[in-house]
C-alpha positions in Angstrom: 16.3 -8.9 -10.8 14.7 -12.2 -11.9 12.8 -14.3 -9.4 15.4 -17.1 -9.4 18.1 -14.5 -8.6 16.1 -13.3 -5.6 15.5 -16.8 -4.4 19.3 -17.5 -4.7 19.9 -15.2 -1.7 19.3 -16.6 1.7 16.4 -15.0 3.7 17.2 -12.4 6.4 13.8 -12.3 8.2 11.3 -14.7 6.6 11.5 -18.5 6.5 12.0 -19.9 3.0 8.5 -21.3 3.1 7.1 -17.9 3.9 9.0 -16.3 1.1 7.7 -18.9 -1.4 4.2 -18.5 -0.1 4.4 -14.7 -0.8 5.5 -15.4 -4.4 2.9 -18.1 -4.8 -0.1 -16.3 -3.3 0.8 -12.6 -3.9 0.6 -11.7 -0.2 1.8 -12.8 3.2 0.2 -12.2 6.6 2.5 -11.9 9.6 0.3 -11.6 12.7 1.6 -9.4 15.5 4.9 -9.0 13.6 6.0 -5.5 14.6 7.2 -5.1 18.1 5.1 -3.0 20.5 7.7 -0.3 21.1 7.4 0.7 17.4 3.6 0.5 17.5 3.6 2.9 20.5 5.9 5.4 18.7 3.9 5.3 15.6 0.5 5.8 17.4 1.9 8.7 19.3 3.1 10.3 16.0 -0.3 9.6 14.5 -1.9 11.4 17.4 0.0 14.5 16.4 -1.6 14.4 12.9 -5.1 13.9 14.4 -4.6 17.0 16.7 -3.3 19.0 13.7 -6.4 18.0 11.8 -8.6 19.9 14.4 -7.2 23.1 13.0 -8.3 22.6 9.4 -11.7 22.2 7.8 -10.7 20.9 4.4 -8.1 18.5 3.1 -4.5 19.5 2.6 -1.7 17.9 0.5 -0.7 15.8 3.5 -4.0 15.3 5.4 -7.1 14.0 3.7 -10.3 14.4 5.7 -13.5 12.2 5.7 -16.8 13.9 5.3 -18.2 15.0 8.6 -14.9 16.1 10.0 -15.0 18.8 12.7 -12.7 20.2 15.3 -14.6 18.4 18.0 -15.0 15.1 16.1 -12.0 14.7 13.7 -12.4 12.2 10.9 -9.3 11.5 8.9 -9.1 9.5 5.7 -5.4 9.3 4.9 -2.1 11.0 5.6 -0.1 11.2 2.3 3.7 10.6 2.2 3.8 10.4 6.0 7.5 9.8 6.2 8.2 13.2 4.7 6.1 14.9 7.4 7.2 13.1 10.6 10.6 11.8 11.5 9.3 8.8 13.5 7.6 7.4 10.5 10.8 7.8 8.5 12.9 6.1 11.2 10.4 3.2 11.1 10.7 2.9 7.3 14.5 2.7 7.3 15.5 1.5 10.8 12.9 -1.2 11.6 13.0 -4.8 10.4 11.1 -3.9 7.2 14.1 -3.1 5.0 15.7 -6.4 5.8 12.4 -8.1 5.1 12.3 -6.3 1.8 15.6 -8.0 0.8 13.8 -11.3 1.1 11.2 -10.3 -1.4 13.0 -8.0 -4.0 16.7 -8.9 -3.6 19.6 -7.3 -1.7 19.3 -3.9 -3.4 16.2 -2.1 -2.1 14.8 1.4 -2.5 12.0 3.1 -0.8 9.0 4.3 -2.8 6.0 5.8 -0.8 4.2 6.0 2.4 0.7 6.7 3.8 -1.4 6.1 6.8 -4.8 4.9 5.9 -7.3 5.4 8.8 -10.7 4.1 7.7 -12.4 6.1 10.5 -15.0 4.5 12.8 -18.7 4.5 11.8 -18.5 4.6 8.0 -14.8 4.8 7.0 -14.6 4.6 3.2 -14.7 1.4 1.2 -12.1 0.8 -1.5 -13.1 -1.2 -4.7 -11.0 -4.0 -6.2 -7.8 -2.7 -7.8 -4.1 -3.5 -8.4 -1.5 -1.0 -7.2 0.7 -1.5 -10.2 -2.0 -0.1 -12.5 -1.6 3.3 -10.8 2.2 3.5 -11.3 3.5 0.9 -13.9 7.2 0.0 -13.4 9.8 -1.8 -15.5 9.4 -4.9 -13.4 7.0 -6.2 -10.7 9.5 -6.4 -7.9 7.4 -4.0 -5.8 5.5 -4.6 -2.6 3.7 -2.8 0.1 4.0 -3.5 3.8 0.8 -2.7 5.7 1.3 -2.5 9.4 -1.8 -2.6 11.7 -1.6 0.0 14.4 -4.6 -1.5 16.2 -6.5 -4.8 16.3 -8.4 -5.4 13.1 -11.6 -7.5 12.8 -14.2 -8.1 10.1 -16.4 -5.2 11.1 -13.6 -2.7 10.5 -13.4 -3.3 6.7 -10.1 -5.2 6.6 -8.0 -5.7 3.6 -9.3 -8.4 1.2 -7.1 -10.1 -1.3 -7.5 -12.7 -4.1 -4.7 -15.2 -3.7 -2.7 -15.8 -6.9 -4.3 -12.8 -8.8 -0.8 -11.3 -9.2 0.0 -14.1 -11.6 -2.8 -13.0 -14.0 -3.7 -10.0 -16.0 -3.0 -6.4 -15.0 -6.3 -4.7 -15.6 -6.8 -1.3 -17.2 -8.9 0.4 -14.4 -10.8 2.3 -17.1 -14.5 2.1 -18.0 -15.7 1.3 -21.5 -15.7 4.9 -22.5 -12.0 5.2 -21.6 -12.5 7.1 -18.3 -10.2 6.4 -15.5 -12.2 4.8 -12.6 -9.3 3.8 -10.3 -10.7 0.3 -10.0 -11.1 -3.0 -11.9 -14.2 -2.6 -14.1 -17.3 -4.7 -13.4 -16.7 -6.5 -16.7 -13.1 -7.3 -15.9 -14.0 -8.3 -12.4 -16.0 -11.2 -13.8 -12.6 -12.8 -14.6 -11.5 -12.5 -11.0 -12.0 -15.3 -8.6 -14.0 -13.1 -6.2 -15.3 -16.1 -4.4 -11.8 -16.9 -3.3 -11.3 -13.5 -1.6 -9.7 -13.6 1.9 -10.2 -11.0 4.6 -6.9 -10.3 6.5 -7.7 -9.6 10.1 -5.2 -9.6 12.9 -3.9 -8.2 16.2 -2.0 -4.9 16.5 1.4 -5.1 14.8 0.2 -7.5 12.1 2.0 -6.9 8.9 0.6 -7.7 5.4 3.1 -8.0 2.6 1.2 -7.2 -0.6 2.5 -7.8 -4.2 2.0 -4.9 -6.5 -0.1 -7.0 -8.9 -2.4 -8.6 -6.3 -6.1 -7.6 -6.6 -7.4 -6.2 -3.3 -10.1 -4.2 -1.8 -11.6 -3.3 1.6 -15.2 -2.7 2.8 -16.7 0.2 4.7 -15.8 0.3 8.4 -19.1 -0.4 10.3 -17.5 -0.6 13.7 -17.1 2.0 16.4 -13.2 1.7 16.1 -11.0 3.2 13.5 -8.7 1.0 11.4 -5.3 2.8 11.2 -2.5 1.2 9.3 0.8 2.3 8.0 1.4 1.7 4.3 5.1 1.6 3.2 6.2 0.8 -0.3 9.6 -0.8 -1.2 11.0 -2.1 -4.5 14.1 -3.5 -6.1 16.6 -0.9 -7.0 16.5 -1.9 -10.7 12.7 -1.1 -10.9 11.8 2.3 -12.4 8.4 3.9 -12.9 7.3 4.5 -16.5 5.3 7.7 -15.6 6.0 10.7 -13.4 5.3 9.7 -9.8 2.2 11.7 -8.6 2.9 13.8 -5.6 6.5 12.5 -5.5 7.8 12.3 -2.0 11.3 13.6 -1.0 12.1 10.0 0.1 11.3 8.5 -3.4 14.1 6.2 -4.5 16.1 6.3 -1.3 18.4 3.2 -1.1 17.5 1.5 2.2 19.7 -1.6 1.6 22.4 -2.5 -0.9 23.3 -0.2 -3.8 21.6 1.8 -6.5 21.1 0.0 -9.8 23.2 0.6 -12.9 20.7 -0.9 -15.2 16.9 -1.3 -15.3 15.4 -4.8 -15.2 12.4 -5.2 -17.5 9.7 -7.9 -17.0 8.1 -9.2 -20.2 4.6 -8.1 -19.3 2.0 -5.7 -20.8 1.2 -2.9 -18.4 -1.6 -0.4 -19.1 -0.8 3.2 -18.5 -2.7 5.5 -16.1 -3.9 9.0 -17.0 -1.6 12.0 -17.3 -1.4 13.2 -13.7 0.8 16.2 -14.4 -2.1 18.5 -13.4 -2.3 16.9 -10.0 -3.5 13.7 -8.3 -5.7 13.4 -5.3 -6.2 9.8 -4.1 -7.8 6.5 -5.0 -10.7 7.5 -2.7 -11.6 10.6 -4.6 -11.1 8.9 -8.0 -13.5 6.0 -7.1 -16.0 8.4 -5.5 -16.0 10.6 -8.5 -16.7 7.6 -10.7 -19.6 6.6 -8.6 
């Protein structure tokens, strides 16, 4: 669906100015947006994963561990495809206000894509270098976004999300080095063309929700505080957007229609999209890819 078609539909959740700000800047911050009842449910569910992590000493397909993890001192990095592993996260993805909000950004026909919980554990939780999400999974159009929901208060010491406003309107970078190796980040040479001096850190109280366009360059610093920074990451897209490559670690929920109807045709944006590597032999995470490159 073209932008003018999306804008022709009245908003369900956002104001018209908020929607236009998202399309103009490539992100939108909604402080304290998610109601506390949902936050309580999600934090309780997250606690179950943390307790489960005490029984393992190495990462699994669903639970990725930080270095230094022990039974007595659990350190979690990420929970992959969390909606496939806990019903409360799936209910949040399809029954909360987020699917209606998705209609405001991608049109009335919306499908679900992916989900994680990123934890950035206290006292050194991993940094993530500048990247664009669309480079990892190019689609026929750019009507994709991620909703990042803060499960606790987030301040500057916790390594909050940083974005470069308007970067979604520019180039989609290759995320390879000069030798053609995948590095899962924008190369230093390409980063010289980014307006890094304009980067904004997105802090906020618990329940804050960040809407992030798939082409927006973003990063986050190491967590130097004594508090973890858990957030739920849910991906939605227009029903007429299809991935060009096999989806790595495809969730059971991939492509589920959360609003409207399934598409009968694919919509193609006139944009050059670099392809990621062949992940048919497996895919770990952005953290491991960037760490390996270092």
